[in-house]
C-alpha positions in Angstrom: -24.3 2.1 -21.1 -23.2 -1.2 -22.6 -25.5 -4.0 -23.8 -24.9 -5.9 -20.6 -26.0 -3.0 -18.7 -29.2 -2.7 -20.8 -30.5 -6.0 -20.4 -30.0 -5.7 -16.7 -32.3 -2.4 -16.7 -34.6 -4.2 -18.6 -34.7 -7.2 -16.4 -35.2 -4.9 -13.4 -37.9 -2.3 -15.3 -40.4 -5.6 -16.6 -39.2 -8.4 -14.3 -41.4 -11.6 -15.1 -42.4 -10.5 -18.3 -38.5 -11.0 -19.8 -38.8 -15.0 -20.0 -35.1 -15.4 -20.4 -31.9 -13.3 -21.3 -28.8 -15.1 -23.4 -25.4 -13.6 -24.3 -22.8 -15.2 -26.8 -20.2 -13.9 -28.6 -21.4 -10.0 -27.2 -24.9 -10.0 -28.8 -27.5 -9.8 -25.8 -30.8 -11.5 -26.4 -33.7 -10.5 -24.4 -37.2 -13.0 -24.4 -40.4 -11.3 -23.5 -43.7 -12.2 -23.0 -46.2 -11.0 -26.1 -48.5 -8.9 -24.2 -44.9 -6.7 -23.1 -43.3 -6.7 -26.5 -44.4 -3.4 -27.3 -44.3 -1.8 -24.2 -40.7 -3.1 -23.8 -39.7 -1.8 -27.5 -41.0 1.5 -26.8 -39.1 2.0 -23.6 -36.1 0.4 -25.5 -36.5 3.5 -27.9 -37.4 6.6 -25.6 -35.6 5.4 -22.6 -32.7 3.1 -23.8 -31.6 5.4 -27.0 -32.7 2.4 -29.0 -33.2 4.9 -32.2 -32.8 2.2 -34.8 -34.6 -0.6 -35.8 -32.2 -2.8 -37.9 -34.6 -5.4 -38.8 -37.4 -7.7 -37.6 -38.1 -11.2 -38.8 -39.6 -14.4 -37.4 -39.1 -18.1 -37.1 -41.3 -21.0 -37.8 -41.1 -23.6 -34.7 -42.8 -26.2 -36.7 -44.9 -29.0 -34.9 -44.1 -27.2 -31.6 -46.0 -24.7 -29.3 -46.1 -21.7 -29.7 -45.4 -22.0 -33.4 -44.0 -18.8 -34.2 -41.2 -16.7 -32.9 -40.9 -12.8 -33.5 -37.1 -11.2 -33.6 -36.4 -7.6 -33.5 -33.1 -6.8 -33.8 -32.6 -2.6 -32.2 -29.2 -0.6 -32.2 -28.5 2.6 -30.6 -26.5 5.2 -32.5 -25.4 7.0 -29.3 -24.4 3.9 -27.4 -23.4 1.7 -30.3 -24.9 -1.1 -28.7 -26.9 -4.1 -30.3 -30.0 -5.8 -29.0 -32.2 -8.5 -30.3 -35.9 -9.0 -28.5 -37.7 -11.9 -29.1 -41.5 -13.1 -28.4 -43.1 -16.4 -28.8 -46.7 -16.7 -30.3 -49.1 -18.9 -31.3 -50.2 -19.8 -34.9 -53.2 -17.9 -34.7 -52.9 -14.9 -32.2 -51.5 -11.4 -33.9 -48.5 -9.4 -32.9 -48.8 -5.6 -32.3 -47.5 -3.2 -34.9 -44.3 -1.0 -33.6 -44.7 0.9 -37.0 -46.0 4.2 -34.5 -42.5 3.4 -32.4 -40.5 3.2 -35.5 -41.8 4.2 -39.1 -39.5 1.6 -40.6 -40.9 -1.4 -39.6 -43.8 -0.9 -41.6 -42.0 -2.8 -44.7 -40.1 -5.6 -41.8 -44.0 -6.3 -40.8 -45.7 -6.3 -44.4 -42.7 -9.0 -45.2 -43.2 -10.9 -42.1 -46.6 -10.7 -43.1 -46.1 -11.7 -46.8 -43.4 -14.7 -46.2 -45.1 -16.4 -42.7 -48.7 -15.1 -42.5 -48.3 -13.4 -39.2 -50.4 -10.5 -39.0 -49.7 -7.4 -37.0 -52.8 -5.2 -35.0 -52.7 -1.5 -35.9 -50.9 -1.8 -38.8 -51.4 1.5 -41.2 -51.3 -0.7 -44.6 -50.8 -4.8 -44.1 -50.6 -6.1 -47.6 -47.8 -8.5 -49.4 -45.1 -6.7 -50.7 -42.9 -9.9 -52.1 -46.0 -12.0 -53.2 -49.0 -11.0 -55.8 -52.4 -10.1 -53.7 -54.7 -13.7 -53.3 -51.4 -15.5 -53.4 -53.0 -18.5 -50.8 -49.7 -19.8 -49.7 -46.8 -18.2 -47.3 -43.1 -19.6 -48.4 -41.4 -19.2 -45.5 -43.1 -21.5 -43.5 -41.5 -25.1 -42.7 -44.4 -26.8 -44.6 -44.3 -25.1 -47.7 -42.1 -27.5 -50.3 -38.7 -26.1 -51.5 -39.9 -26.7 -54.8 -42.7 -24.2 -54.5 -46.5 -25.0 -55.4 -48.3 -24.4 -58.3 -50.0 -21.1 -58.7 -52.4 -20.0 -61.4 -50.3 -17.2 -62.5 -49.7 -17.5 -66.3 -45.9 -17.9 -67.4 -45.0 -14.8 -68.4 -41.3 -14.9 -67.5 -38.9 -17.3 -70.0 -41.6 -17.8 -72.4 -39.9 -17.3 -75.5 -36.5 -16.3 -76.4 -34.2 -14.2 -74.3 -33.8 -10.9 -76.2 -30.2 -10.8 -75.5 -29.4 -14.5 -76.8 -25.7 -14.5 -78.5 -25.4 -11.2 -77.8 -22.2 -9.6 -76.6 -22.9 -10.0 -72.8 -24.2 -13.4 -72.7 -21.8 -16.2 -71.5 -21.4 -19.0 -73.3 -22.0 -22.8 -71.8 -19.6 -23.9 -69.1 -18.2 -26.5 -71.6 -16.5 -23.7 -73.5 -13.0 -22.4 -72.8 -13.1 -19.5 -70.4 -12.4 -17.0 -73.6 -15.7 -18.2 -75.2 -17.3 -18.4 -71.7 -16.5 -15.2 -70.7 -17.5 -12.2 -72.8 -15.0 -9.9 -71.3 -11.9 -12.0 -72.3 -12.7 -11.0 -76.3 -10.5 -9.6 -77.7 -12.2 -7.2 -80.2 -9.6 -7.8 -82.8 -10.8 -11.6 -83.4 
């Protein structure tokens, strides 16, 4: 079964829950309502052989409603087909967890929560994975400034001289010639 046949099977099975399908350069996308997202993903695993959850990500469509889009990248190890499943959700709505379908969703969902603030109902351990607990912002949201925001974290990194400064594995400034700048190019004779 190839990806086009899989999309057709999903459209027949889930009918009006499928809000759109696209194909571009061999990549197949299925958009689905949020209410049908988890049943569709379970069907993909159990009936269509998508045994590998490659990734879960999200998109921030800032200043439009619904604001967020969840994106699930699936792959079938037996039929070598790739499928992208998408679902839109408003800012104040949670997404059902798929950790009971694919165990690897645990870390993917935690990353989406940490970076975008999207919560997953039923997640066994929904806490930050990249930012520290108590950090009040979500860095991948579009309103988050590129330069970051001030925080109350102490300046721990780069407060003193780097331990290897001037050592054999530290390069020289760009205005130096290549031999001075690149430690591997230095001769042991000199």
